C-alpha distance (Angstrom), angle and dihedral (degrees) to the residues before:
residue distance angle dihedral
M1 . . .
V2 3.79 . .
F3 3.80 122.5 .
E4 3.80 124.6 -153.8
S5 3.80 94.3 -140.2
F6 3.77 142.9 -0.7
S7 3.81 91.1 -99.7
A8 3.84 89.3 54.9
L9 3.80 88.7 51.4
W10 3.78 90.4 48.5
S11 3.81 95.7 48.4
M12 3.82 98.3 36.6
D13 3.82 92.9 -162.4
G14 3.79 92.0 -53.4
H15 3.80 96.3 -45.9
G16 3.77 96.2 88.5
S17 3.79 97.4 100.4
Y18 3.82 90.7 54.8
V19 3.80 94.1 43.9
W20 3.84 95.6 47.1
F21 3.80 91.4 43.6
C22 3.81 89.2 54.5
Y23 3.80 91.2 47.9
G24 3.79 89.9 50.6
I25 3.79 94.2 49.3
S26 3.82 90.4 47.0
A27 3.81 91.0 50.9
L28 3.82 90.7 50.3
V29 3.81 92.0 49.7
L30 3.80 92.1 48.4
L31 3.78 90.9 48.1
A32 3.79 91.0 50.4
L33 3.81 90.6 49.0
V34 3.80 90.0 53.6
M35 3.80 96.7 43.1
A36 3.82 99.6 43.1
P37 3.81 97.3 70.0
A38 3.80 91.2 46.4
R39 3.79 91.2 51.6
R40 3.79 91.3 45.6
R41 3.80 90.8 51.0
R42 3.81 92.5 49.7
L43 3.82 91.9 50.0
T44 3.80 91.2 47.1
E45 3.81 91.0 51.2
Q46 3.81 90.3 50.2
R47 3.80 91.1 51.5
I48 3.80 91.7 48.7
R49 3.83 90.9 50.1
A50 3.80 90.1 50.2
V51 3.80 91.6 51.1
L52 3.80 91.6 48.3
R53 3.81 91.3 49.7
R54 3.81 90.9 50.8
E55 3.81 91.3 48.3
Q56 3.81 91.7 48.7
S57 3.78 93.0 49.0
A58 3.80 90.6 47.9
Q59 3.82 90.3 51.7
R60 3.81 91.3 49.9
S61 3.76 92.4 50.5
E62 3.82 91.8 49.8
G63 3.78 96.6 47.7
């Protein structure tokens, strides 16, 4: 598919708004799928550090 100009690419014979909206939604979904595991991992690491700190402080207070 070859377009004569950038505006022709952008409008896509009247279907451009639908096409570009779908591309945008797809990009957002893919970005969320990439970022969600990283965020989950960071939160899990923070929780583990908090538990370890609590356990260490409990051991110090006992001994």
